[in-house]
C-alpha positions as a printed NumPy array, in Angstrom:
array([[  0.   ,   0.   ,   0.   ],
       [  2.873,   2.288,   0.795],
       [  4.374,   1.756,  -2.696],
       [  1.039,   2.534,  -4.324],
       [  0.826,   5.768,  -2.333],
       [  4.342,   6.754,  -3.405],
       [  3.51 ,   5.99 ,  -7.034],
       [  0.368,   8.126,  -6.835],
       [  2.351,  10.983,  -5.338],
       [  4.928,  10.615,  -8.11 ],
       [  2.252,  10.911, -10.791],
       [  0.711,  13.906,  -9.048],
       [  4.056,  15.696,  -8.751],
       [  4.883,  15.046, -12.408],
       [  1.514,  16.385, -13.52 ],
       [  1.699,  19.398, -11.192],
       [  5.034,  20.33 , -12.774],
       [  3.234,  20.766, -16.099],
       [  0.317,  22.847, -14.825],
       [  1.973,  26.106, -15.892],
       [  1.863,  25.228, -19.586],
       [ -0.269,  27.645, -21.598],
       [ -1.624,  25.326, -24.268],
       [ -4.96 ,  24.961, -25.989],
       [ -6.276,  21.419, -26.121],
       [ -7.052,  20.142, -29.622],
       [-10.766,  19.405, -30.146],
       [-11.137,  15.64 , -30.149],
       [-13.875,  13.981, -32.226],
       [-16.651,  12.547, -30.045],
       [-15.767,   9.012, -31.108],
       [-12.186,   9.464, -29.894],
       [-13.384,  10.713, -26.515],
       [-15.761,   7.752, -26.248],
       [-13.171,   5.125, -27.181],
       [-10.655,   6.566, -24.717],
       [-13.307,   6.34 , -21.991],
       [-13.687,   2.655, -22.821],
       [ -9.913,   2.248, -22.551],
       [ -9.909,   4.23 , -19.304],
       [-12.621,   2.059, -17.79 ],
       [-10.793,  -1.213, -18.317],
       [ -7.282,  -2.362, -19.144],
       [ -8.915,  -5.105, -21.19 ],
       [-11.896,  -3.567, -23.058],
       [-14.521,  -5.983, -24.286],
       [-15.353,  -6.422, -27.95 ],
       [-18.948,  -5.492, -27.118],
       [-17.982,  -2.141, -25.58 ],
       [-15.64 ,  -1.266, -28.451],
       [-18.195,  -2.298, -31.073],
       [-20.859,  -0.156, -29.405],
       [-18.683,   2.959, -29.781],
       [-17.911,   2.138, -33.416],
       [-21.596,   1.628, -34.275],
       [-22.291,   5.252, -33.336],
       [-19.898,   6.564, -36.006],
       [-20.866,   5.387, -39.53 ],
       [-17.603,   6.642, -41.072],
       [-15.44 ,   4.74 , -38.578],
       [-17.698,   1.691, -38.872],
       [-17.239,   1.662, -42.643],
       [-13.449,   2.001, -42.366],
       [-13.15 ,  -0.789, -39.789],
       [-15.17 ,  -3.203, -41.935],
       [-13.173,  -2.218, -45.012],
       [ -9.97 ,  -2.856, -43.075],
       [-10.988,  -6.287, -41.752],
       [-12.047,  -7.333, -45.265],
       [ -8.851,  -6.045, -46.927],
       [ -6.029,  -8.161, -48.328],
       [ -4.116,  -7.462, -45.135],
       [ -6.233, -10.071, -43.326],
       [ -6.793, -12.325, -46.357],
       [-10.195, -13.598, -45.222],
       [-12.086, -16.034, -47.426],
       [-15.471, -14.602, -46.466],
       [-16.483, -11.009, -45.886],
       [-17.211,  -9.84 , -42.334],
       [-20.217,  -7.548, -41.962],
       [-20.808,  -7.714, -38.201],
       [-18.751,  -5.105, -36.345],
       [-18.589,  -7.069, -33.105],
       [-17.146, -10.048, -34.951],
       [-14.685,  -7.729, -36.69 ],
       [-13.538,  -6.361, -33.323],
       [-13.131,  -9.899, -31.966],
       [-10.963, -10.816, -34.956],
       [ -8.793,  -7.715, -34.691],
       [ -8.611,  -7.904, -30.918],
       [-10.422,  -5.232, -28.857],
       [ -7.237,  -3.329, -27.981],
       [ -6.038,  -3.218, -31.577],
       [ -9.521,  -2.104, -32.629],
       [ -9.305,   0.732, -30.087],
       [ -6.009,   1.81 , -31.636],
       [ -7.527,   1.659, -35.114],
       [-10.377,   3.924, -34.028],
       [ -7.903,   6.354, -32.444],
       [ -5.924,   6.547, -35.687],
       [ -9.013,   7.174, -37.786],
       [-10.177,   9.868, -35.384],
       [ -6.854,  11.703, -35.504],
       [ -7.393,  12.164, -39.222],
       [-10.655,  13.95 , -38.419],
       [ -9.106,  16.8  , -36.421],
       [ -9.852,  19.333, -39.144],
       [ -7.816,  22.187, -37.667],
       [ -4.728,  19.982, -37.876],
       [ -5.436,  18.427, -41.25 ],
       [ -6.207,  21.655, -43.079],
       [ -3.697,  24.426, -43.706],
       [  0.094,  24.707, -43.927],
       [  0.765,  22.09 , -41.243],
       [ -1.085,  19.279, -43.051],
       [  2.054,  17.657, -44.559],
       [  3.658,  17.663, -41.107],
       [  0.635,  16.005, -39.54 ],
       [  0.368,  13.328, -42.218],
       [  4.066,  12.517, -41.905],
       [  3.693,  12.321, -38.136],
       [  0.678,  10.015, -38.399],
       [  2.523,   7.645, -40.742],
       [  5.353,   7.478, -38.209],
       [  2.849,   6.933, -35.385],
       [  1.06 ,   4.126, -37.223],
       [  4.364,   2.379, -37.923],
       [  5.435,   2.764, -34.286],
       [  2.093,   1.326, -33.156],
       [  2.514,  -1.643, -35.479],
       [  6.038,  -2.36 , -34.217],
       [  5.107,  -1.861, -30.554],
       [  2.321,  -4.409, -30.869],
       [  4.704,  -6.795, -32.628],
       [  7.358,  -6.446, -29.931],
       [  4.902,  -7.028, -27.082],
       [  3.108,  -9.954, -28.704],
       [  5.7  , -11.689, -30.887],
       [  9.109, -10.031, -30.848],
       [  9.981, -10.383, -27.154],
       [  9.073, -12.933, -24.475],
       [  5.696, -12.403, -22.843],
       [  5.383, -11.465, -19.204],
       [  1.776, -12.66 , -19.201],
       [  0.032, -15.474, -21.005],
       [ -2.696, -14.65 , -23.525],
       [ -6.323, -15.034, -22.578],
       [ -8.806, -17.286, -24.384],
       [ -9.506, -14.472, -26.829],
       [ -5.849, -14.385, -27.879],
       [ -5.158, -11.019, -26.209],
       [ -2.798, -10.561, -23.31 ],
       [ -4.206,  -9.291, -20.045],
       [ -2.165,  -6.11 , -20.416],
       [ -2.154,  -3.615, -23.253],
       [ -0.976,  -4.788, -26.662],
       [  0.773,  -1.436, -27.045],
       [ -0.952,  -0.349, -30.252],
       [ -2.714,   2.708, -28.863],
       [  0.353,   3.688, -26.825],
       [  2.568,   3.47 , -29.905],
       [  0.037,   5.405, -31.922],
       [ -0.178,   8.287, -29.44 ],
       [  3.433,   8.398, -28.215],
       [  4.023,  11.639, -30.166],
       [  0.668,  13.162, -29.239],
       [  2.604,  16.164, -27.898],
       [  3.782,  17.034, -31.407],
       [  0.158,  17.207, -32.546],
       [ -0.531,  19.51 , -29.595],
       [  2.401,  21.752, -30.531],
       [  1.34 ,  21.837, -34.193],
       [ -2.215,  22.718, -33.149],
       [ -1.032,  25.575, -30.92 ],
       [  1.813,  26.884, -33.07 ],
       [  1.235,  25.754, -36.684],
       [  3.573,  28.308, -38.305],
       [  6.405,  27.727, -35.827],
       [  5.916,  23.973, -36.111],
       [  6.165,  24.029, -39.898],
       [  9.261,  26.239, -39.647],
       [ 10.869,  23.852, -37.176],
       [  9.733,  20.425, -38.363],
       [  9.388,  20.858, -42.112],
       [ 11.186,  23.973, -43.376],
       [ 13.898,  23.771, -40.697],
       [ 14.269,  27.538, -40.752],
       [ 15.533,  27.652, -37.156],
       [ 18.566,  25.594, -38.115],
       [ 19.945,  28.667, -39.884],
       [ 20.53 ,  30.55 , -36.647],
       [ 20.33 ,  28.04 , -33.803],
       [ 23.413,  25.973, -33.097],
       [ 21.439,  23.47 , -31.017],
       [ 20.71 ,  20.172, -32.799],
       [ 19.021,  18.04 , -30.144],
       [ 15.36 ,  17.75 , -31.28 ],
       [ 13.737,  18.195, -27.876],
       [ 16.069,  21.011, -26.854],
       [ 15.164,  22.784, -30.098],
       [ 11.483,  22.392, -29.209],
       [ 12.215,  23.906, -25.807],
       [ 13.868,  26.908, -27.447],
       [ 11.13 ,  27.425, -30.059],
       [  7.97 ,  26.602, -28.068],
       [  9.057,  26.83 , -24.435],
       [  8.538,  23.082, -23.836],
       [  9.178,  19.899, -25.762],
       [  6.621,  17.485, -27.172],
       [  6.787,  15.09 , -24.211],
       [  5.878,  17.901, -21.805],
       [  3.153,  19.276, -24.09 ],
       [  1.747,  15.805, -24.67 ],
       [  1.838,  14.844, -21.006],
       [  0.021,  18.039, -20.05 ],
       [ -2.675,  17.696, -22.745],
       [ -3.208,  13.981, -22.119],
       [ -3.618,  14.611, -18.395],
       [ -6.072,  17.474, -18.96 ],
       [ -8.037,  15.306, -21.396],
       [ -8.218,  12.513, -18.811],
       [ -6.302,   9.923, -20.838],
       [ -5.568,   6.636, -19.021],
       [ -2.54 ,   7.033, -16.741],
       [ -0.411,   4.422, -18.504],
       [ -1.009,   6.212, -21.797],
       [  0.02 ,   9.522, -20.2  ],
       [  3.209,   7.864, -18.942],
       [  4.125,   6.65 , -22.424],
       [  3.477,  10.069, -23.977],
       [  5.506,  11.785, -21.248],
       [  8.436,   9.384, -20.888],
       [  9.039,   7.502, -24.146],
       [ 12.332,   9.406, -24.591],
       [ 13.405,   9.303, -20.953],
       [ 12.549,   5.885, -19.567],
       [ 14.706,   6.346, -16.466],
       [ 12.443,   9.13 , -15.178],
       [  9.435,   6.825, -15.309],
       [ 11.076,   3.731, -13.821],
       [  9.317,   2.727, -10.62 ],
       [  6.487,   5.25 , -11.058],
       [  4.384,   3.493, -13.67 ],
       [  2.856,   0.104, -14.357],
       [  3.572,   0.575, -18.047],
       [  7.327,  -0.046, -18.097],
       [  7.27 ,  -2.989, -20.511],
       [  5.01 ,  -1.087, -22.892],
       [  7.059,   2.08 , -22.42 ],
       [ 10.27 ,   0.253, -23.291],
       [  8.678,  -1.369, -26.329],
       [  7.406,   2.022, -27.543],
       [ 10.889,   3.497, -27.11 ],
       [ 12.441,   0.669, -29.115],
       [  9.729,   0.775, -31.796],
       [ 10.052,   4.548, -32.112],
       [ 13.779,   4.294, -32.726],
       [ 13.364,   1.372, -35.134],
       [ 10.726,   3.208, -37.145],
       [ 13.102,   6.139, -37.579],
       [ 15.611,   3.709, -39.086],
       [ 13.103,   2.733, -41.777],
       [ 13.728,   5.834, -43.872],
       [ 11.895,   9.076, -44.548],
       [  8.523,   7.456, -45.24 ],
       [  8.182,   6.429, -41.585],
       [ 10.654,   8.69 , -39.787],
       [  8.056,  11.319, -38.884],
       [  9.005,  14.934, -38.329],
       [ 12.469,  15.878, -37.122],
       [ 14.003,  19.239, -36.301],
       [ 17.352,  17.72 , -37.34 ],
       [ 18.495,  14.888, -39.549],
       [ 18.655,  11.663, -37.57 ],
       [ 20.88 ,   9.166, -39.321],
       [ 20.198,   5.645, -38.145],
       [ 21.12 ,   2.266, -39.524],
       [ 19.825,  -1.026, -38.202],
       [ 22.993,  -1.895, -36.288],
       [ 23.077,   1.473, -34.511],
       [ 19.372,   1.225, -33.821],
       [ 19.412,  -2.261, -32.316],
       [ 22.549,  -1.537, -30.255],
       [ 20.797,   1.36 , -28.513],
       [ 20.423,   0.809, -24.73 ],
       [ 16.624,   0.833, -24.967],
       [ 16.789,  -2.643, -26.483],
       [ 18.582,  -3.99 , -23.458],
       [ 15.618,  -2.892, -21.347],
       [ 12.784,  -4.249, -23.458],
       [ 12.868,  -7.525, -21.611],
       [ 15.181,  -9.09 , -19.047],
       [ 15.442, -12.14 , -21.289],
       [ 17.172, -10.109, -24.012],
       [ 19.98 ,  -8.725, -21.87 ],
       [ 22.547, -11.511, -21.81 ],
       [ 22.274, -12.956, -25.303],
       [ 25.275, -13.24 , -27.621],
       [ 26.487, -10.683, -30.166],
       [ 24.261, -12.124, -32.894],
       [ 21.233, -10.515, -31.231],
       [ 21.629,  -7.163, -33.007],
       [ 22.093,  -8.728, -36.434],
       [ 19.084, -11.042, -36.119],
       [ 16.96 ,  -8.295, -34.601],
       [ 17.919,  -5.895, -37.387],
       [ 17.013,  -8.448, -40.025],
       [ 13.698,  -9.186, -38.319],
       [ 12.733,  -5.51 , -38.059],
       [ 13.833,  -4.826, -41.616],
       [ 11.38 ,  -7.504, -42.736],
       [  8.7  ,  -5.82 , -40.664],
       [  9.186,  -2.666, -42.714],
       [  7.664,  -4.485, -45.68 ],
       [  4.684,  -5.477, -43.532],
       [  4.217,  -1.896, -42.371],
       [  4.055,  -0.637, -45.958],
       [  1.333,  -3.202, -46.636],
       [ -0.378,  -2.366, -43.353],
       [ -0.343,   1.389, -44.016],
       [ -1.956,   0.974, -47.419],
       [ -5.011,  -0.839, -46.089],
       [ -5.186,   0.398, -42.511],
       [ -4.897,   4.089, -43.306],
       [ -6.397,   3.959, -46.791],
       [ -3.422,   5.721, -48.355],
       [ -0.142,   4.92 , -50.053],
       [  3.231,   5.492, -48.489],
       [  5.175,   8.055, -50.493],
       [  7.983,   6.557, -52.541],
       [  7.115,   2.971, -51.716],
       [  6.026,   0.048, -53.816],
       [  3.221,  -2.168, -52.559],
       [  4.341,  -5.29 , -54.402],
       [  4.827,  -7.637, -51.484],
       [  6.938, -10.699, -52.304]])
């Protein structure tokens, strides 16, 4: 009980430290607010609860059914019942799918000069979500056994991976011109010697995207574990011992770095050029923390992991085409 009290105090102190931020909260579509309430109410949302939210939004309903019936799943028969579709996807993955679709509906972000930035960021977020789910369910040893429905009793990481850079959306919403200048045009590089991405955000906006995202997510009453991922995916040490989401947080950190190694199509927005290759990526300390079982393996770990993740890049291209309903710039969709 004492540890729980300390953890609660830690969360409260972290959130209080962000109270001074002067940020407008982006207007979330009603469906996004509803699906996050479902996620907030239970760590393991039921297919019935998720399907009920989807039924109330015809556009999302149509996209989910189109997705489940796409070549990505390769079903022999079409699925027309949304509850069955949610069961097949897994309720937590379905929640993440709804979140992604809703982010595309934030009109004030998707219209105007910042639109290319937002679309690039969403492609990166979708790829990070895909990889996070893979790492937690296939790529690393499980800490918990799956339930009868095939889903683990903890998060599958999809929604956390999808919203890890939520703070960048908040910054773009509040400061669209500055954001375009920093993330896309890179105008500030002409007269700022600083090259660390988050330090540059601090100089330009007054706070970086993890602070902005943590503040907005807290004010919007996101689930605590989701807030922790948004706030600490770049600084895992600060969250250690204060969150129940450490395995997910570590997987998001690893997936985020891996996605950036996949090239410009999935790298998202960067104030500076980040040059990563697979060896550098998989040798990063975050990989040593993904799971205790990965720590003491031989030197072949990085090479095999790099090869595995490189293969996943092909899957993400395929996934993006059907999941998001759009092509990835500069990519071919011929999947061998």
